[in-house]
mmCIF file of the N, C-alpha and C atoms, coordinates in Angstrom:
data_MODEL
# 
_entry.id   MODEL 
# 
loop_
_atom_site.group_PDB 
_atom_site.id 
_atom_site.type_symbol 
_atom_site.label_atom_id 
_atom_site.label_alt_id 
_atom_site.label_comp_id 
_atom_site.label_asym_id 
_atom_site.label_entity_id 
_atom_site.label_seq_id 
_atom_site.pdbx_PDB_ins_code 
_atom_site.Cartn_x 
_atom_site.Cartn_y 
_atom_site.Cartn_z 
_atom_site.occupancy 
_atom_site.B_iso_or_equiv 
_atom_site.pdbx_formal_charge 
_atom_site.auth_seq_id 
_atom_site.auth_comp_id 
_atom_site.auth_asym_id 
_atom_site.auth_atom_id 
_atom_site.pdbx_PDB_model_num 
ATOM 1   N N  . MET A 1 1  ? -89.694  91.183  78.190  1.00 0.00 ? 1  MET A N  1 
ATOM 2   C CA . MET A 1 1  ? -90.635  92.283  78.183  1.00 0.00 ? 1  MET A CA 1 
ATOM 3   C C  . MET A 1 1  ? -91.659  92.149  79.201  1.00 0.00 ? 1  MET A C  1 
ATOM 4   N N  . VAL A 1 2  ? -91.936  93.194  79.891  1.00 0.00 ? 2  VAL A N  1 
ATOM 5   C CA . VAL A 1 2  ? -92.872  93.267  80.787  1.00 0.00 ? 2  VAL A CA 1 
ATOM 6   C C  . VAL A 1 2  ? -94.359  93.465  80.398  1.00 0.00 ? 2  VAL A C  1 
ATOM 7   N N  . THR A 1 3  ? -95.223  92.644  80.808  1.00 0.00 ? 3  THR A N  1 
ATOM 8   C CA . THR A 1 3  ? -96.626  92.729  80.449  1.00 0.00 ? 3  THR A CA 1 
ATOM 9   C C  . THR A 1 3  ? -97.398  93.588  81.541  1.00 0.00 ? 3  THR A C  1 
ATOM 10  N N  . LEU A 1 4  ? -97.956  94.635  81.069  1.00 0.00 ? 4  LEU A N  1 
ATOM 11  C CA . LEU A 1 4  ? -98.645  95.427  82.074  1.00 0.00 ? 4  LEU A CA 1 
ATOM 12  C C  . LEU A 1 4  ? -100.133 95.515  82.021  1.00 0.00 ? 4  LEU A C  1 
ATOM 13  N N  . HIS A 1 5  ? -100.729 95.623  83.050  1.00 0.00 ? 5  HIS A N  1 
ATOM 14  C CA . HIS A 1 5  ? -102.345 95.726  83.157  1.00 0.00 ? 5  HIS A CA 1 
ATOM 15  C C  . HIS A 1 5  ? -102.547 97.088  83.864  1.00 0.00 ? 5  HIS A C  1 
ATOM 16  N N  . PRO A 1 6  ? -102.344 98.194  83.261  1.00 0.00 ? 6  PRO A N  1 
ATOM 17  C CA . PRO A 1 6  ? -102.656 99.405  83.877  1.00 0.00 ? 6  PRO A CA 1 
ATOM 18  C C  . PRO A 1 6  ? -104.145 99.781  84.165  1.00 0.00 ? 6  PRO A C  1 
ATOM 19  N N  . GLU A 1 7  ? -104.483 100.586 85.155  1.00 0.00 ? 7  GLU A N  1 
ATOM 20  C CA . GLU A 1 7  ? -105.762 101.106 85.425  1.00 0.00 ? 7  GLU A CA 1 
ATOM 21  C C  . GLU A 1 7  ? -105.519 102.598 85.486  1.00 0.00 ? 7  GLU A C  1 
ATOM 22  N N  . TYR A 1 8  ? -106.367 103.354 84.805  1.00 0.00 ? 8  TYR A N  1 
ATOM 23  C CA . TYR A 1 8  ? -106.192 104.819 84.755  1.00 0.00 ? 8  TYR A CA 1 
ATOM 24  C C  . TYR A 1 8  ? -107.076 105.516 85.573  1.00 0.00 ? 8  TYR A C  1 
ATOM 25  N N  . VAL A 1 9  ? -106.569 106.658 86.268  1.00 0.00 ? 9  VAL A N  1 
ATOM 26  C CA . VAL A 1 9  ? -107.375 107.403 87.036  1.00 0.00 ? 9  VAL A CA 1 
ATOM 27  C C  . VAL A 1 9  ? -107.728 108.624 86.341  1.00 0.00 ? 9  VAL A C  1 
ATOM 28  N N  . ILE A 1 10 ? -109.043 108.965 86.108  1.00 0.00 ? 10 ILE A N  1 
ATOM 29  C CA . ILE A 1 10 ? -109.464 110.003 85.242  1.00 0.00 ? 10 ILE A CA 1 
ATOM 30  C C  . ILE A 1 10 ? -110.013 111.065 86.031  1.00 0.00 ? 10 ILE A C  1 
ATOM 31  N N  . GLY A 1 11 ? -109.574 112.384 85.877  1.00 0.00 ? 11 GLY A N  1 
ATOM 32  C CA . GLY A 1 11 ? -110.068 113.515 86.703  1.00 0.00 ? 11 GLY A CA 1 
ATOM 33  C C  . GLY A 1 11 ? -111.361 114.032 86.306  1.00 0.00 ? 11 GLY A C  1 
ATOM 34  N N  . GLN A 1 12 ? -111.941 114.875 86.919  1.00 0.00 ? 12 GLN A N  1 
ATOM 35  C CA . GLN A 1 12 ? -113.245 115.402 86.611  1.00 0.00 ? 12 GLN A CA 1 
ATOM 36  C C  . GLN A 1 12 ? -113.238 116.107 85.271  1.00 0.00 ? 12 GLN A C  1 
ATOM 37  N N  . ASP A 1 13 ? -112.054 116.609 84.773  1.00 0.00 ? 13 ASP A N  1 
ATOM 38  C CA . ASP A 1 13 ? -112.075 117.253 83.478  1.00 0.00 ? 13 ASP A CA 1 
ATOM 39  C C  . ASP A 1 13 ? -111.730 116.227 82.403  1.00 0.00 ? 13 ASP A C  1 
ATOM 40  N N  . LYS A 1 14 ? -111.789 114.902 82.723  1.00 0.00 ? 14 LYS A N  1 
ATOM 41  C CA . LYS A 1 14 ? -111.769 113.844 81.685  1.00 0.00 ? 14 LYS A CA 1 
ATOM 42  C C  . LYS A 1 14 ? -110.263 113.509 81.279  1.00 0.00 ? 14 LYS A C  1 
ATOM 43  N N  . HIS A 1 15 ? -109.347 114.126 81.909  1.00 0.00 ? 15 HIS A N  1 
ATOM 44  C CA . HIS A 1 15 ? -107.928 113.940 81.592  1.00 0.00 ? 15 HIS A CA 1 
ATOM 45  C C  . HIS A 1 15 ? -107.315 112.810 82.453  1.00 0.00 ? 15 HIS A C  1 
ATOM 46  N N  . THR A 1 16 ? -106.480 111.984 81.964  1.00 0.00 ? 16 THR A N  1 
ATOM 47  C CA . THR A 1 16 ? -105.893 110.994 82.813  1.00 0.00 ? 16 THR A CA 1 
ATOM 48  C C  . THR A 1 16 ? -105.033 111.677 83.821  1.00 0.00 ? 16 THR A C  1 
ATOM 49  N N  . ARG A 1 17 ? -105.218 111.270 85.110  1.00 0.00 ? 17 ARG A N  1 
ATOM 50  C CA . ARG A 1 17 ? -104.351 111.914 86.105  1.00 0.00 ? 17 ARG A CA 1 
ATOM 51  C C  . ARG A 1 17 ? -103.296 111.071 86.806  1.00 0.00 ? 17 ARG A C  1 
ATOM 52  N N  . ALA A 1 18 ? -103.502 109.607 86.710  1.00 0.00 ? 18 ALA A N  1 
ATOM 53  C CA . ALA A 1 18 ? -102.566 108.651 87.257  1.00 0.00 ? 18 ALA A CA 1 
ATOM 54  C C  . ALA A 1 18 ? -102.729 107.360 86.555  1.00 0.00 ? 18 ALA A C  1 
ATOM 55  N N  . VAL A 1 19 ? -101.755 106.635 86.821  1.00 0.00 ? 19 VAL A N  1 
ATOM 56  C CA . VAL A 1 19 ? -101.787 105.112 86.279  1.00 0.00 ? 19 VAL A CA 1 
ATOM 57  C C  . VAL A 1 19 ? -101.525 104.180 87.515  1.00 0.00 ? 19 VAL A C  1 
ATOM 58  N N  . LEU A 1 20 ? -102.418 103.177 87.688  1.00 0.00 ? 20 LEU A N  1 
ATOM 59  C CA . LEU A 1 20 ? -102.160 102.202 88.780  1.00 0.00 ? 20 LEU A CA 1 
ATOM 60  C C  . LEU A 1 20 ? -101.721 100.866 88.216  1.00 0.00 ? 20 LEU A C  1 
ATOM 61  N N  . LEU A 1 21 ? -100.684 100.286 88.780  1.00 0.00 ? 21 LEU A N  1 
ATOM 62  C CA . LEU A 1 21 ? -100.364 98.944  88.363  1.00 0.00 ? 21 LEU A CA 1 
ATOM 63  C C  . LEU A 1 21 ? -100.299 98.012  89.625  1.00 0.00 ? 21 LEU A C  1 
ATOM 64  N N  . PRO A 1 22 ? -100.596 96.815  89.367  1.00 0.00 ? 22 PRO A N  1 
ATOM 65  C CA . PRO A 1 22 ? -100.438 95.851  90.389  1.00 0.00 ? 22 PRO A CA 1 
ATOM 66  C C  . PRO A 1 22 ? -98.892  95.860  90.919  1.00 0.00 ? 22 PRO A C  1 
ATOM 67  N N  . LEU A 1 23 ? -98.683  95.655  92.222  1.00 0.00 ? 23 LEU A N  1 
ATOM 68  C CA . LEU A 1 23 ? -97.452  95.705  92.751  1.00 0.00 ? 23 LEU A CA 1 
ATOM 69  C C  . LEU A 1 23 ? -96.248  94.797  92.093  1.00 0.00 ? 23 LEU A C  1 
ATOM 70  N N  . PRO A 1 24 ? -96.648  93.532  91.748  1.00 0.00 ? 24 PRO A N  1 
ATOM 71  C CA . PRO A 1 24 ? -95.714  92.758  91.114  1.00 0.00 ? 24 PRO A CA 1 
ATOM 72  C C  . PRO A 1 24 ? -95.235  93.319  89.773  1.00 0.00 ? 24 PRO A C  1 
ATOM 73  N N  . GLU A 1 25 ? -96.156  93.897  89.018  1.00 0.00 ? 25 GLU A N  1 
ATOM 74  C CA . GLU A 1 25 ? -95.950  94.423  87.745  1.00 0.00 ? 25 GLU A CA 1 
ATOM 75  C C  . GLU A 1 25 ? -95.079  95.676  87.993  1.00 0.00 ? 25 GLU A C  1 
ATOM 76  N N  . TRP A 1 26 ? -95.290  96.549  88.999  1.00 0.00 ? 26 TRP A N  1 
ATOM 77  C CA . TRP A 1 26 ? -94.409  97.697  89.227  1.00 0.00 ? 26 TRP A CA 1 
ATOM 78  C C  . TRP A 1 26 ? -93.078  97.267  89.534  1.00 0.00 ? 26 TRP A C  1 
ATOM 79  N N  . GLU A 1 27 ? -92.852  96.286  90.382  1.00 0.00 ? 27 GLU A N  1 
ATOM 80  C CA . GLU A 1 27 ? -91.549  95.762  90.708  1.00 0.00 ? 27 GLU A CA 1 
ATOM 81  C C  . GLU A 1 27 ? -90.785  95.217  89.439  1.00 0.00 ? 27 GLU A C  1 
ATOM 82  N N  . GLU A 1 28 ? -91.529  94.670  88.524  1.00 0.00 ? 28 GLU A N  1 
ATOM 83  C CA . GLU A 1 28 ? -90.794  94.240  87.242  1.00 0.00 ? 28 GLU A CA 1 
ATOM 84  C C  . GLU A 1 28 ? -90.336  95.487  86.425  1.00 0.00 ? 28 GLU A C  1 
ATOM 85  N N  . VAL A 1 29 ? -91.124  96.529  86.496  1.00 0.00 ? 29 VAL A N  1 
ATOM 86  C CA . VAL A 1 29 ? -90.810  97.729  85.858  1.00 0.00 ? 29 VAL A CA 1 
ATOM 87  C C  . VAL A 1 29 ? -89.596  98.247  86.363  1.00 0.00 ? 29 VAL A C  1 
ATOM 88  N N  . VAL A 1 30 ? -89.581  98.393  87.829  1.00 0.00 ? 30 VAL A N  1 
ATOM 89  C CA . VAL A 1 30 ? -88.388  98.871  88.531  1.00 0.00 ? 30 VAL A CA 1 
ATOM 90  C C  . VAL A 1 30 ? -87.133  98.093  88.159  1.00 0.00 ? 30 VAL A C  1 
ATOM 91  N N  . ALA A 1 31 ? -87.258  96.801  88.168  1.00 0.00 ? 31 ALA A N  1 
ATOM 92  C CA . ALA A 1 31 ? -86.129  95.865  87.909  1.00 0.00 ? 31 ALA A CA 1 
ATOM 93  C C  . ALA A 1 31 ? -85.582  96.092  86.427  1.00 0.00 ? 31 ALA A C  1 
ATOM 94  N N  . GLU A 1 32 ? -86.425  96.278  85.501  1.00 0.00 ? 32 GLU A N  1 
ATOM 95  C CA . GLU A 1 32 ? -86.112  96.579  84.192  1.00 0.00 ? 32 GLU A CA 1 
ATOM 96  C C  . GLU A 1 32 ? -85.301  97.917  84.069  1.00 0.00 ? 32 GLU A C  1 
ATOM 97  N N  . LEU A 1 33 ? -85.891  98.995  84.788  1.00 0.00 ? 33 LEU A N  1 
ATOM 98  C CA . LEU A 1 33 ? -85.244  100.263 84.681  1.00 0.00 ? 33 LEU A CA 1 
ATOM 99  C C  . LEU A 1 33 ? -83.924  100.215 85.342  1.00 0.00 ? 33 LEU A C  1 
ATOM 100 N N  . GLU A 1 34 ? -83.717  99.434  86.466  1.00 0.00 ? 34 GLU A N  1 
ATOM 101 C CA . GLU A 1 34 ? -82.456  99.388  87.112  1.00 0.00 ? 34 GLU A CA 1 
ATOM 102 C C  . GLU A 1 34 ? -81.429  98.594  86.230  1.00 0.00 ? 34 GLU A C  1 
ATOM 103 N N  . GLU A 1 35 ? -81.836  97.557  85.512  1.00 0.00 ? 35 GLU A N  1 
ATOM 104 C CA . GLU A 1 35 ? -80.984  96.871  84.439  1.00 0.00 ? 35 GLU A CA 1 
ATOM 105 C C  . GLU A 1 35 ? -80.627  97.745  83.358  1.00 0.00 ? 35 GLU A C  1 
ATOM 106 N N  . LEU A 1 36 ? -81.552  98.670  82.893  1.00 0.00 ? 36 LEU A N  1 
ATOM 107 C CA . LEU A 1 36 ? -81.161  99.572  81.851  1.00 0.00 ? 36 LEU A CA 1 
ATOM 108 C C  . LEU A 1 36 ? -80.112  100.628 82.286  1.00 0.00 ? 36 LEU A C  1 
ATOM 109 N N  . ASP A 1 37 ? -80.260  100.964 83.628  1.00 0.00 ? 37 ASP A N  1 
ATOM 110 C CA . ASP A 1 37 ? -79.374  101.986 84.196  1.00 0.00 ? 37 ASP A CA 1 
ATOM 111 C C  . ASP A 1 37 ? -77.918  101.328 84.249  1.00 0.00 ? 37 ASP A C  1 
ATOM 112 N N  . ASP A 1 38 ? -77.968  100.101 84.635  1.00 0.00 ? 38 ASP A N  1 
ATOM 113 C CA . ASP A 1 38 ? -76.626  99.367  84.621  1.00 0.00 ? 38 ASP A CA 1 
ATOM 114 C C  . ASP A 1 38 ? -75.979  99.216  83.320  1.00 0.00 ? 38 ASP A C  1 
ATOM 115 N N  . ILE A 1 39 ? -76.779  99.000  82.328  1.00 0.00 ? 39 ILE A N  1 
ATOM 116 C CA . ILE A 1 39 ? -76.325  98.900  80.916  1.00 0.00 ? 39 ILE A CA 1 
ATOM 117 C C  . ILE A 1 39 ? -75.720  100.193 80.414  1.00 0.00 ? 39 ILE A C  1 
ATOM 118 N N  . ARG A 1 40 ? -76.513  101.278 80.749  1.00 0.00 ? 40 ARG A N  1 
ATOM 119 C CA . ARG A 1 40 ? -75.975  102.578 80.422  1.00 0.00 ? 40 ARG A CA 1 
ATOM 120 C C  . ARG A 1 40 ? -74.656  102.956 81.013  1.00 0.00 ? 40 ARG A C  1 
ATOM 121 N N  . ALA A 1 41 ? -74.591  102.554 82.335  1.00 0.00 ? 41 ALA A N  1 
ATOM 122 C CA . ALA A 1 41 ? -73.320  102.944 83.079  1.00 0.00 ? 41 ALA A CA 1 
ATOM 123 C C  . ALA A 1 41 ? -72.199  102.108 82.560  1.00 0.00 ? 41 ALA A C  1 
ATOM 124 N N  . TYR A 1 42 ? -72.417  100.892 82.155  1.00 0.00 ? 42 TYR A N  1 
ATOM 125 C CA . TYR A 1 42 ? -71.449  99.995  81.545  1.00 0.00 ? 42 TYR A CA 1 
ATOM 126 C C  . TYR A 1 42 ? -70.915  100.656 80.261  1.00 0.00 ? 42 TYR A C  1 
ATOM 127 N N  . ASP A 1 43 ? -71.986  101.087 79.309  1.00 0.00 ? 43 ASP A N  1 
ATOM 128 C CA . ASP A 1 43 ? -71.490  101.780 78.103  1.00 0.00 ? 43 ASP A CA 1 
ATOM 129 C C  . ASP A 1 43 ? -70.677  103.046 78.320  1.00 0.00 ? 43 ASP A C  1 
ATOM 130 N N  . VAL A 1 44 ? -71.118  103.763 79.305  1.00 0.00 ? 44 VAL A N  1 
ATOM 131 C CA . VAL A 1 44 ? -70.233  104.970 79.616  1.00 0.00 ? 44 VAL A CA 1 
ATOM 132 C C  . VAL A 1 44 ? -68.911  104.657 79.952  1.00 0.00 ? 44 VAL A C  1 
ATOM 133 N N  . ALA A 1 45 ? -68.729  103.593 80.916  1.00 0.00 ? 45 ALA A N  1 
ATOM 134 C CA . ALA A 1 45 ? -67.576  103.216 81.314  1.00 0.00 ? 45 ALA A CA 1 
ATOM 135 C C  . ALA A 1 45 ? -66.637  102.654 80.234  1.00 0.00 ? 45 ALA A C  1 
ATOM 136 N N  . LYS A 1 46 ? -67.210  101.903 79.367  1.00 0.00 ? 46 LYS A N  1 
ATOM 137 C CA . LYS A 1 46 ? -66.399  101.339 78.152  1.00 0.00 ? 46 LYS A CA 1 
ATOM 138 C C  . LYS A 1 46 ? -65.999  102.428 77.303  1.00 0.00 ? 46 LYS A C  1 
ATOM 139 N N  . ALA A 1 47 ? -66.820  103.581 77.185  1.00 0.00 ? 47 ALA A N  1 
ATOM 140 C CA . ALA A 1 47 ? -66.420  104.596 76.192  1.00 0.00 ? 47 ALA A CA 1 
ATOM 141 C C  . ALA A 1 47 ? -65.494  105.553 76.729  1.00 0.00 ? 47 ALA A C  1 
ATOM 142 N N  . SER A 1 48 ? -65.227  105.591 78.164  1.00 0.00 ? 48 SER A N  1 
ATOM 143 C CA . SER A 1 48 ? -64.396  106.484 78.712  1.00 0.00 ? 48 SER A CA 1 
ATOM 144 C C  . SER A 1 48 ? -62.950  106.287 78.223  1.00 0.00 ? 48 SER A C  1 
ATOM 145 N N  . ALA A 1 49 ? -62.159  107.327 78.310  1.00 0.00 ? 49 ALA A N  1 
ATOM 146 C CA . ALA A 1 49 ? -60.730  107.128 77.756  1.00 0.00 ? 49 ALA A CA 1 
ATOM 147 C C  . ALA A 1 49 ? -59.792  106.558 78.935  1.00 0.00 ? 49 ALA A C  1 
ATOM 148 N N  . GLY A 1 50 ? -60.344  106.334 80.051  1.00 0.00 ? 50 GLY A N  1 
ATOM 149 C CA . GLY A 1 50 ? -59.488  105.897 81.154  1.00 0.00 ? 50 GLY A CA 1 
ATOM 150 C C  . GLY A 1 50 ? -58.961  104.564 80.911  1.00 0.00 ? 50 GLY A C  1 
ATOM 151 N N  . SER A 1 51 ? -57.752  104.279 81.528  1.00 0.00 ? 51 SER A N  1 
ATOM 152 C CA . SER A 1 51 ? -57.189  102.973 81.375  1.00 0.00 ? 51 SER A CA 1 
ATOM 153 C C  . SER A 1 51 ? -57.634  102.020 82.535  1.00 0.00 ? 51 SER A C  1 
ATOM 154 N N  . ALA A 1 52 ? -57.630  100.738 82.133  1.00 0.00 ? 52 ALA A N  1 
ATOM 155 C CA . ALA A 1 52 ? -58.062  99.736  83.131  1.00 0.00 ? 52 ALA A CA 1 
ATOM 156 C C  . ALA A 1 52 ? -57.060  99.517  84.236  1.00 0.00 ? 52 ALA A C  1 
ATOM 157 N N  . ILE A 1 53 ? -57.455  99.287  85.460  1.00 0.00 ? 53 ILE A N  1 
ATOM 158 C CA . ILE A 1 53 ? -56.588  98.895  86.456  1.00 0.00 ? 53 ILE A CA 1 
ATOM 159 C C  . ILE A 1 53 ? -56.914  97.582  87.054  1.00 0.00 ? 53 ILE A C  1 
ATOM 160 N N  . PRO A 1 54 ? -55.925  96.778  87.642  1.00 0.00 ? 54 PRO A N  1 
ATOM 161 C CA . PRO A 1 54 ? -56.254  95.606  88.205  1.00 0.00 ? 54 PRO A CA 1 
ATOM 162 C C  . PRO A 1 54 ? -57.285  95.682  89.281  1.00 0.00 ? 54 PRO A C  1 
ATOM 163 N N  . PHE A 1 55 ? -58.019  94.555  89.443  1.00 0.00 ? 55 PHE A N  1 
ATOM 164 C CA . PHE A 1 55 ? -59.175  94.509  90.409  1.00 0.00 ? 55 PHE A CA 1 
ATOM 165 C C  . PHE A 1 55 ? -58.728  94.813  91.792  1.00 0.00 ? 55 PHE A C  1 
ATOM 166 N N  . ASP A 1 56 ? -57.588  94.185  92.123  1.00 0.00 ? 56 ASP A N  1 
ATOM 167 C CA . ASP A 1 56 ? -57.046  94.326  93.583  1.00 0.00 ? 56 ASP A CA 1 
ATOM 168 C C  . ASP A 1 56 ? -56.718  95.749  93.922  1.00 0.00 ? 56 ASP A C  1 
ATOM 169 N N  . GLN A 1 57 ? -56.148  96.538  92.915  1.00 0.00 ? 57 GLN A N  1 
ATOM 170 C CA . GLN A 1 57 ? -55.832  97.933  93.059  1.00 0.00 ? 57 GLN A CA 1 
ATOM 171 C C  . GLN A 1 57 ? -57.041  98.694  93.185  1.00 0.00 ? 57 GLN A C  1 
ATOM 172 N N  . ALA A 1 58 ? -58.049  98.432  92.429  1.00 0.00 ? 58 ALA A N  1 
ATOM 173 C CA . ALA A 1 58 ? -59.328  99.180  92.561  1.00 0.00 ? 58 ALA A CA 1 
ATOM 174 C C  . ALA A 1 58 ? -59.930  98.934  93.916  1.00 0.00 ? 58 ALA A C  1 
ATOM 175 N N  . ILE A 1 59 ? -59.915  97.843  94.459  1.00 0.00 ? 59 ILE A N  1 
ATOM 176 C CA . ILE A 1 59 ? -60.494  97.533  95.744  1.00 0.00 ? 59 ILE A CA 1 
ATOM 177 C C  . ILE A 1 59 ? -59.619  98.327  96.823  1.00 0.00 ? 59 ILE A C  1 
ATOM 178 N N  . HIS A 1 60 ? -58.426  98.354  96.704  1.00 0.00 ? 60 HIS A N  1 
ATOM 179 C CA . HIS A 1 60 ? -57.582  99.050  97.606  1.00 0.00 ? 60 HIS A CA 1 
ATOM 180 C C  . HIS A 1 60 ? -57.804  100.596 97.532  1.00 0.00 ? 60 HIS A C  1 
ATOM 181 N N  . GLU A 1 61 ? -58.004  101.025 96.404  1.00 0.00 ? 61 GLU A N  1 
ATOM 182 C CA . GLU A 1 61 ? -58.315  102.603 96.213  1.00 0.00 ? 61 GLU A CA 1 
ATOM 183 C C  . GLU A 1 61 ? -59.663  102.859 96.791  1.00 0.00 ? 61 GLU A C  1 
ATOM 184 N N  . ILE A 1 62 ? -60.634  102.007 96.608  1.00 0.00 ? 62 ILE A N  1 
ATOM 185 C CA . ILE A 1 62 ? -61.962  102.196 97.141  1.00 0.00 ? 62 ILE A CA 1 
ATOM 186 C C  . ILE A 1 62 ? -61.958  102.204 98.607  1.00 0.00 ? 62 ILE A C  1 
ATOM 187 N N  . ARG A 1 63 ? -61.299  101.191 99.167  1.00 0.00 ? 63 ARG A N  1 
ATOM 188 C CA . ARG A 1 63 ? -61.318  101.036 100.676 1.00 0.00 ? 63 ARG A CA 1 
ATOM 189 C C  . ARG A 1 63 ? -60.555  102.327 101.179 1.00 0.00 ? 63 ARG A C  1 
ATOM 190 N N  . GLY A 1 64 ? -59.548  102.751 100.488 1.00 0.00 ? 64 GLY A N  1 
ATOM 191 C CA . GLY A 1 64 ? -58.743  103.872 101.015 1.00 0.00 ? 64 GLY A CA 1 
ATOM 192 C C  . GLY A 1 64 ? -59.528  105.183 101.171 1.00 0.00 ? 64 GLY A C  1 
ATOM 193 N N  . LYS A 1 65 ? -60.601  105.317 100.266 1.00 0.00 ? 65 LYS A N  1 
ATOM 194 C CA . LYS A 1 65 ? -61.455  106.561 100.303 1.00 0.00 ? 65 LYS A CA 1 
ATOM 195 C C  . LYS A 1 65 ? -62.312  106.481 101.508 1.00 0.00 ? 65 LYS A C  1 
ATOM 196 N N  . TYR A 1 66 ? -62.737  105.274 102.033 1.00 0.00 ? 66 TYR A N  1 
ATOM 197 C CA . TYR A 1 66 ? -63.598  105.097 103.158 1.00 0.00 ? 66 TYR A CA 1 
ATOM 198 C C  . TYR A 1 66 ? -62.833  105.082 104.433 1.00 0.00 ? 66 TYR A C  1 
ATOM 199 N N  . ASP A 1 67 ? -61.558  104.713 104.427 1.00 0.00 ? 67 ASP A N  1 
ATOM 200 C CA . ASP A 1 67 ? -60.830  104.542 105.610 1.00 0.00 ? 67 ASP A CA 1 
ATOM 201 C C  . ASP A 1 67 ? -60.257  105.923 106.081 1.00 0.00 ? 67 ASP A C  1 
ATOM 202 N N  . ALA A 1 68 ? -60.283  106.878 105.207 1.00 0.00 ? 68 ALA A N  1 
ATOM 203 C CA . ALA A 1 68 ? -59.659  108.200 105.496 1.00 0.00 ? 68 ALA A CA 1 
ATOM 204 C C  . ALA A 1 68 ? -60.558  109.122 106.429 1.00 0.00 ? 68 ALA A C  1 
# 
């Protein structure tokens, strides 16, 4: 879990306009979001009806797309 120490920017109308985070905390947030995105992509891939192919075949197909 990421521990945050936010600072808030308040506008003249007394509404919160922005949140400031120290850069290391922001980098932790980004890393956590990227990991969550990876987990979601994994879940989607596992749930798809497609069949698995051997790793070597997948590499060959991927390289073929970029060589064309």
